[in-house]
C-alpha positions in Angstrom: 20.5 -26.5 19.6 19.6 -25.7 23.2 18.9 -22.1 24.1 19.1 -20.3 27.5 15.5 -19.3 28.4 16.8 -15.8 29.6 18.2 -15.0 26.2 15.9 -13.0 23.8 16.5 -13.9 20.2 15.5 -11.5 17.4 16.5 -11.6 13.7 15.5 -10.4 10.3 14.5 -13.6 8.5 12.9 -12.4 5.2 13.4 -9.7 2.7 11.0 -9.2 -0.2 9.2 -6.8 -2.5 5.4 -6.4 -2.8 4.7 -7.2 -6.5 1.3 -5.6 -7.0 -1.5 -3.7 -5.3 -3.8 -6.6 -4.7 -4.7 -7.9 -1.2 -7.2 -10.5 0.0 -8.7 -11.6 3.4 -7.7 -14.9 4.9 -10.2 -16.7 7.2 -8.4 -17.7 10.4 -11.2 -18.1 12.9 -11.8 -14.8 14.9 -8.7 -13.2 13.4 -9.1 -11.7 9.9 -5.7 -10.9 8.4 -5.0 -9.8 4.8 -2.3 -11.2 2.5 -0.2 -9.6 -0.3 1.9 -11.1 -3.0 5.5 -10.8 -2.1 8.6 -11.8 -4.1 11.1 -12.9 -1.5 14.9 -12.8 -1.9 17.1 -15.8 -1.0 18.6 -14.6 2.3 20.2 -15.6 5.6 18.9 -14.4 9.0 20.8 -11.6 10.6 20.4 -10.3 14.2 17.9 -7.4 14.6 17.1 -4.8 17.2 14.2 -3.5 15.0 11.1 -4.0 17.0 9.1 -1.8 14.7 9.7 -4.3 11.8 8.1 -7.2 13.8 5.1 -9.0 12.1 4.3 -6.5 9.4 5.4 -5.0 6.1 7.6 -1.9 6.4 8.8 0.2 3.5 12.6 0.6 3.6 14.2 3.2 1.4 17.7 4.4 0.6 20.7 3.3 2.5 18.7 1.2 5.1 17.6 -1.1 2.3 21.1 -1.6 1.0 22.6 -2.2 4.4 19.9 -4.8 5.3 20.1 -6.5 1.9 23.9 -6.8 1.9 24.0 -8.1 5.4 21.4 -10.9 4.5 23.3 -12.2 1.4 23.9 -15.9 1.5 
């Protein structure tokens, strides 16, 4: 699929739940991120305008969780 270079694409692509309190470092050269165990749901991508959710875990509560989960159902 060919995309117009002027179009900015953004989507929610994963929805999951952190399953425990453990975290561990991952050696990636000069960058030292940490990982967590996450149980991911089977979902479909949906368009997003949520920049604050980019590249990190964010706790969603209440109606926001329900709306996002329902819109990502396969």
